[in-house]
C-alpha positions, -999 to 999 in steps of 0.1 A, spaced: -124 -659 107 -122 -670 143 -90 -658 160 -69 -686 172 -32 -694 176 -33 -715 145 -46 -690 121 -26 -660 133 -1 -665 105 -29 -654 81 -33 -619 98 -18 -590 80 9 -578 104 12 -543 88 -13 -528 114 -14 -556 141 12 -567 167 9 -605 170 15 -622 203 47 -642 208 42 -679 207 54 -682 243 23 -664 255 1 -694 244 20 -716 268 13 -693 300 -12 -706 326 -47 -695 326 -50 -671 355 -81 -649 347 -116 -661 343 -135 -633 324 -173 -633 322 -184 -614 292 -170 -608 257 -179 -571 254 -157 -544 239 -151 -527 273 -138 -559 288 -116 -568 258 -104 -531 255 -94 -523 290 -85 -552 315 -74 -575 285 -51 -547 273 -35 -543 307 -30 -579 312 -15 -582 277 8 -553 285 19 -568 318 26 -602 301 48 -584 275 68 -569 302 71 -603 321 51 -590 351 19 -611 351 26 -641 330 -10 -655 326 -37 -659 300 -74 -650 301 -103 -676 298 -134 -660 283 -169 -672 292 -196 -659 270 -223 -649 294 -253 -641 270 -265 -655 237 -257 -623 219 -224 -610 209 -191 -628 201 -154 -621 209 -145 -629 173 
């Protein structure tokens, strides 16, 4: 399953904190090259945390930089 705002309602929320719908309306402020675990685990985590506290208020656009790997 590809993660998108439209299929989030199918995710089991027992172990996952889903984003607020308002987060999908934030402006795109970060251009991230690469979909690796390190990128998604560190900078993306802190941006999400800042958004949840109303500090950053922006989204990340991910550019897949190699033919291998996926963010899904």
